[in-house]
N, C-alpha and C positions, 0 to 999 in steps of 0.2 A: 942954593946947588944940591946940597944932600936934601931936601925934601923932594926936588924934583927926583932924584935918582930912586929915592923908596918908590916912590910912584908908579916908576916906571915898572923897577923889580915884579910889585904887586899885579898888574896889568898884563905881563909878561910871562905869567907861570903855564905851564903847560897845559892848553886844553884837557889831552889824552888822560893826563894823572888825575883832574878835575873830575871827568865825566867816570872814570875809573872808581874814583870813591863814590858816587852818588849813588854808582849801582850797587854797591858792597856795602852801602848802607842801608839800600830800601831791600834787599834782599835782607838782607840780617833783621830789622826792623819788623815787618810783617811777611807774615804766612799770606803765598797768594794762593783759594781753593778753587777748581775748576770743577761746577758741575755739568755732568757730562747726562744729557736723556738720551733713554734709548728707544728707539721704535719700536712699535706693537708688534710692527711684520718678524720682530726676531726676537719674541720674546718664547721661548720655548714650549708649547704645550703638550709634546707627547708624553703618555702616561698620567696627565693631569686630568684628562676630562675620564669621570669613571662612572660606571652603571653598578649599583646594588641593588638586588629587590628581594622579596620576601612574602612567603605565604603566611599569615596567621589565623589560626581559628577566632572572631570575634561574635560571640554571642551562637545563632545559631546560622550564621553565615560565614564567611572566612573573607579576610579583609586582605586582597592582595598588592602590597605598596611595590614601588618603582620609584629610586631616589637615582635623581642624576645630580654630578658634583660638577662643576667647575674650580679645580685648585690651580688654576696657572692665574698668570695678572696678564689677562688679555679675555676680554669674552668673547664669544661664539656665536654664530648668528644662523638663520634659517634652521633653528632645531625643530625635526619632527621626529615624534613618538608612534611607533605601532604595537600592542599588544595585542596578539591569540592567546584565545582560550578553548577548551572545547565545549561543545556545545551543547553537553550535561549539566553546565553551571548557566544560572541567571542571574544577570546583571543588573543589579537592585539598585545599585546610584552609583557614582563618583565624585570625587576630590580631586581636583577643580571642579565643578558640575560642563565645565564646556567640553570635557570627552564627548567625542562623537563617534558611533557603533557606524561601522563601515564592511560592510561584505564582496567589497573588491577584492579580488585576488587573494583569496582565502582558499584551501584546502576545504575537502569534503569533511566536516565533521567540526570544524574549527566556526569560532567569531573572532570577530576582532575589532578594536575601537582605536582609534589615533588622536592626536592632538597636536597640536605645535603650534609654537611662536618663535617671534622674532630676534630675539638676542638674550641668555645667558649671560650676565656679566662676571667680571673677574671674578673668584673667590667668594662663590655665591652658589644657591644648589634648586630644586627645583622637585619637589613630591606626588606623584600623584598615588590615586590609591581607587582600587575598583573593590565594590564591595556584591560576595559575588555568592549564591545560594544554589547547592548540588540540586537538581533536577530528580535524578534518580543517584544508584549507590551501585548500577551494575557495569559503570564504566572504567574506563582508562584515557588518562589524554592529562596532556602537560602543557603549563603557559610559560611562555617565551617572549620578550619585548625585544625589539629592533628599533636604534636611535642613529637617525644620520643628521649633519648640521656640518657648517663651514666653520672651517678652523681662520685663524689672526693671518695665516698665506694665501688666505682664498684656495685651498684646498678643503675635498668632499672627505669628509669622515665618517664612517660609521663604526657602533658597537652592539655588540648581541650581549644579551643576559645569559647566565647559567638558565637552563630549562628546570622546572618547578613540578615534577610527578604528582599530580593526586590520581591516587586511589583508595576506595572503600572494602576493606573486610566487610565478609560477610556476618551480620547478628544474629547471635546464638545466646537466648538468653536461659538462663537457669533459674527456676527459682528461688527466691531466698527469702523467707521471715526474717523482720523484724518487727521488734517490740515500737509500739506505737511513740510510746517516752524515747525510743534511741530518732524519732524522727529527727526532732530539732537537733541533737548532738551531730550528727551528719551531717545537713545539712548548714551549718553553722562553722564546720570545719574551715580552717582558714586556707586550705590547699584545695575544697571542693571548687570545681568550673560550674557556672553554673550556666543555662541557654533555656531561649525561653521565644516559643512559635506560635503565634497569634495570628487569629485569622477569623471570617465574619461571612457566614453566608447571606448571599442577598439573592431572592428571589420574589414572585409573589403570590408563594406559599403565607400563610398562617405562621408565624415564626410559634414554634413547642420545644421549647430549652430542654424539656425534658426526656422527647426521642434524641434530639440530641447529643445530649448527654449518655444516655444508653450505647450510642457508637462510640463514644470516647471509651467506656468501658470495655463495650468488647473488641476494639483494637487493641489496647492494654492487656487484655486477658489472651488475645489471639495470639502476642509475641510473647505469650508463657510469662508473664509476671506475677507476683506474689502480691494478691490485694491485701493491705496492710490496714486500712480501715474508712470510708465513705461517708460523707454530709449526702442525704440526696438533697434537704433543704436546702444547702447552698449549692449544690452541686459539685461537689470539690468530691476525688479522691486521690490516696498515697497506693501505690505502687514501689513493686523493691525486687533488683534479681539481681544475678552476676552475667556480665557478658564472658561466657566462656572461650572467643580467639583473645579476647585483651587481659580478661582475669580480673576487669574491674567491675568492683561492685555500680548501681545505678538505680538513685532512685527518682521515680518520676510522677509527677501530679499533673491530674488532666483535671480540667475547669471549668467552668463557667461564667464568665465574670464580664458584668456591663453587656450584655450581649454578645461579647467574645468567646471564641472556641481556642480554648488554650492549651498545651502542654509544657511542662517545665522540667528542664533533666539537670539532674544533677551527679556530678560523677568527678574521678581526679583526670582524668580525659576527656580535653576540650573536643577532638575530635570524635570521640563517641559520640558525645551528646548533639553535635552534629548529625549526624548518623542514625542516629534512631529518630529524632524531631522529624529529619528528611520521611524518614521510613512512618512514623504515626502519622503525618500530613499525609503520604498517598495511600495509604491504606484505609485513611476517613473517607477523602474522595474516590477510592473506587467505591466504598461499600454505600457512600450517599446515591452516588451515582445507580449501584446495583438495584437498590431499594428502590427508585426515585423520587428522591426526598432533593435532586435539586438534577434541572435539564444539560448542564452540562459545567464542565470546570470552571470556564468561565463567572461562575457564582457562586467561588468560593474566594475571598478576596484577603488579599495580604493586608495587616494593621499595623505595618513600619511604619514610620513616618519617611515619606518620599527623599526629606533633605537631611534629614540625620538619623535614620534607622530607630530611633526609640516607640518603644509600644506605644499605641494610641490607647488615649484613657477609654475609649469608648467603642462598638460600632454604630457609628450614625448612619441615618435614615438616609434614603435614596437621594440623591444629590444635595445633601446637606453637609457643606462645609464643615471641619474640624480642627481645631489649633491645635498643635501639638504644643504640649507641657515643657518641654526641653527644650527646644528650639524657637516657638512662636510660629512656627509656619504656617499656613493654613492650605489645608486642603481637600478637594472631593475624593472619599475613597470610592464612590461607583454612582454610575448616572443614569 
């Protein structure tokens, strides 16, 4: 009977007490982690999609860079970018090359490019570079960018960049004598910035490099540079002067090499280099036309690589392809 009594007590223990013991044991021996996921629809994107622009001298041209940054945790879609710039600038090339020159809905005196892509992922960025060369130095203008996109809440958002103003001061050169022994020291100063303009003359006339070299000398002398030394056989000359508005000294070399007509400017001011090379190029074209050495400005060809901007190694013959030594891009300069 005692055995049966003990069995009965065990089976009749309060079920509620057992349940409480089980719950107590579970909550103290194991932590339950709940991993919650947040819908991208509720990711905050306000002030986390940003636009940064910069205009920087690069050789004989300017590089306008536009950086679109998505610093949020969700992508943006249907991204459309427009960049407007004054028509006294020539668009040499772009990176990426899919940028399209578009004349729709632009104001007088402006040009526009556009690019679009389907998506910019979370925590990513997209940079666009335009390489621009001034046609003249007499005008003033601004470069501005516009971006539209659809955010994660399906709203259209728009961003505008701050305008970048581009204006050139008149170039006024005062002759300055520099001993020829000091040329190398000046040009090798680590703070000196250099830029080169390289062109070719393509027409049906017999090539007369000596005649072209005389026009190079004439242009630089007419700008009031001091001739330091020249080599008629190698067709190279060094000139020096001080630009009075900026106060910077500038060394400029005019030369003909491998059929290329070239100017190399060296100074502490890269924007001065660009302005001076533009002036030399424009004056050279004007004199060549005036003297009947070319029939139109279209017979003067830019010798920068169309892909990377590096100066081509020579001026090729008509219809002849030439490979860029920097990027290996094959191109025909004139047809």
